[in-house]
N, C-alpha and C positions, 0 to 999 in steps of 0.2 A: 109664455106661449108666443109663437110666431103669428104673424098676421093671417096666414092661411090656415091656422088651427093646428099646425104641427108643433112638435116640441123643439124649442130652441137648443141647438147644440152648443157645448162649451166652446169658447174661442180657441182653445188649444187643440180641438179636434178638427182635422182637415177634412174638408168635404171631398168625397170621391170624384174622380174624374178631373180634378183641377190640379194643375201642376203647382207644387209648393216651392220649387227652385232649390230645395235643400234635401240632400239624401242623408240616411243614417250615418254613412261613412263620414260625410262632411261634418256632422254634428260631433262625432267622436274626435275627429281631427281638431276641431275648434276647441273642444274641452281640453284635449291634450296640450294644445298650444298655450292655452291660458295657464294651465298648471306649470308648464315649462317656464313661462315668463314670470310666474310667481316665485318659482324656485330661484331663478336668476336674480330677481329683485331682493330676495332674502339674503342670498350670498353677497350681493353688492353691499347691502346694509350691514352685514356682519363684518365685511372687510373694512367698511368705513368706521365701525365701532372699534375694531381691532387697531386701526391706525391711530385713533384718538387715544386709546389706552396705552399704546406703545410710546406715545409722546409724554406720558406721565411717568412718575418714578416707579420703581418696582414696588410690589406689595409691601406695605409696612410690616415690620416684624412685630410680633406680640411682645408685650412687656415681659422681660425675663423674670421668672419666678424663683428659680434655684440659683445657688451660688455659682454653679458651673455655667449656667446660661449668662449670668452677669459677668463672669470672667471673659466669656467670648465677646460680649458687647464691649467690655472695657478694653480688651486688646485691640479691637477694631477702632474704637474711639481714639485711643492713644496713637496708634499707627497713622491714621488718617489726619489727625490734627497736627501731628509732627510734620507731615508732608505739606499740609496746608499753611502752617505758620512756622517755618523754619527759624524765624528770627524772634519768636515769642520771648518776651522778657518783662521784668517789672517796669512799669511805665512811670514810676515815680523817679524824679531826678535826685541823685545823692552821690556823695563821694566817699563816704565812710559809714560805719554802723550807726554812729550818733545821728548823722543827718537823715538816714533812712528811718530811724526810730521817730524822730521829730515829724518827718513827712507822713509816716503811717498814722501817727496820732491825729494829724490834721486831716487825713483822708476820710475820716468817719463822716458819713452823710455829705460827702463832697467829692467832686470829680478829681481825677489825677491831674487834669489840665489846670484846674484852678489852683490846686496845691502847688504845682510846678511854677505857677505865676507868683506865688506867695513866698515860697521858701528862699529865693535868692536874697531878699531883703532881711529875712530872719537870720540866715546864716552869716550874712555880712556883719550884722550887729552882734550876733551871739555865735561865735565860731566853734565853741566847744561847750561841754557840760558845765565847766566852771563858770564861764561867762553867763550862761543861761540861768544857772543856779542863783546868781547874784542879781538877776533882772527884777525890775518892778513889774508885777503882773499886768498893771494897766498899760505899760509900754508894749508888752507882748500882745495884749488884746488889740491894740491899734494896728499892729502888723498883720495879724491873722484874722482880722475882722471879716474879710471877704469869704472865708472858708465856712462860715456859719458856726453857731454855737461857740462863738469866739471866747466868751468868758470862761466856760468850762474847759475849752481846749488850752487856753493860756494857763489856767491853773494846773492842768495836767502836765504841760510842758515844763513849767518851773518846778513843780513837785518831782517830776521824773528826773530832771537834771540834778536837783539837790540830793535825791536818793543815790544817783550814780556817784556823785562826789563823796558822799558820806560813807557809802557801803562798798564801792568798787573802784575808788580812786579816779573817778571820771570816765571809766571804761564801761562799755555795754557788756553785760554778762552773756554767757552762751548756753544757758539752761532755761528750759520752760518755767520751772518753779520760780527762779530768780526774776525772770522777765515779767511774768504775770503779777508779781508782787509790786511792780513799779506803778505809780499813778498813771492812769490813762491807758494801761496796757492790758489787753485780754489775750486769749489763746490765739486768735487770728493774727493779731499784731506780732505776737511772739513767733509764730510760724513764718511770717513775712521776714522778720529780722534774721532768724536762723537760716532759712532757706536761701536768702538772697545776699545777705552781708557776710555769712560765714559758710555757705555751701553745706549746711547741715540739714538733712532731711529727717526731722524729728516729728513731722506731722504735715497735714495738708491744709493750706489756707482755704477756708470756706467763706467766701463773701457772697453777695447777692447773686452774682452770675453763676458761681459754682453751685449754689443751692438750686437755682432755677434749672440749669442744664442737667445736673445729676438726677433730678426728679423727672424731668421730661424724658430722659433716656431710660428711665426705669431702673436705674442703679440703686435707688434708695427711695424709701417712703418716709424717712425720718423727718420730723417737723423742725428740728433745731440743728444749728451748725455742729455742735459736738457729736450728736448722733450721726449726722451725715458723714463727718470726718471718720468716725469709727467704722462705718460701712464701706467707705471708699478705700481706706488704707489697705485692706487685704486684697483688693481687686487690681491694684497697680504696683509695679515694681517700686521699691523704696527709693531707688536712685532717681526716679522720675516724679516724686511727689511734688517738689517745688515747681518743676516744669509743667506738670499737669494743671496746676492752678492757673499758670499763665496761659496755657492753651485754651482752657475753658473760658477764662476771662476774655481773651482775645476773640474767641468765637461768639461769646455772648454779646460783645460790643459791636461786632461787625456783621453777624448773621442771625443768631438766635436771640432776637430782641425780646424784651418782656412783652411788648405788644406787637402783634403782626410779625412774627418771625419769618425770615425769608427762606422758607422751606424749599422753594423751587431751586435755589442755588446752594443748598446745604449738602456738604459731603457726607453727612451722617443720616441723610434722609431715609435710606432703606433699612437702617437699624434702629430708627427712632420711633417708639410707639406713639409719640405725640405729633408726628409729622402731618401736616395739612389738617390738623384738628383744632388749631388755635387761631383761626381767622376771625 
């Protein structure tokens, strides 16, 4: 109640006869102006978001499910990595098939850099299979100690050399069955020898880098190297099998690291289902 006994009017109700200073037209104009400013603000915000999105990579492709989809990805991967690494090659130092076989055996659980630091002394002392076959394993152990697992590697080297001398006249055979029967030689090592020493594309070398990248690219879900190799072989031209391994290994060592891959600088970012998800 008001002091004079009348009913108090709501604040929003204007008393008659008193100028309010604002007309209905002005109210409408003010509301319209507010809405216009809001629309402008929304557009500005949208442009800002769009600019941020444009600075990122294209939308990442979904993981290929069918063989046809995998073939498309495989073709892009091969083409782009060839352009990115035109000089890709085996990074083990060797002068002949025998030296490459020794170096590859030593590369198990060891870097190529370390192997290349070790093999000059090994090859200086044991220049061929006959010399290594006659070696005392303990002497070989001392030379290859820095590569890790040196006892088993020395045993494999001497055993491999003796098998070459006894069965192949000291020469390295050129078949997968013959190679994998040698001490210390598995299918991966056999593929390395055939593809690099003899230019024979009988399979694809599947090391840790090839395993990691082929899975990240969605080209395979196989858990073991043999299964991965079988899935990759139909996706790439046979004449590129040896080169493919080098390309994937080089990319894995330089960009697609096991931890914190450099997706921002990766040439495969827009076709990789794993891009920007492994931080």
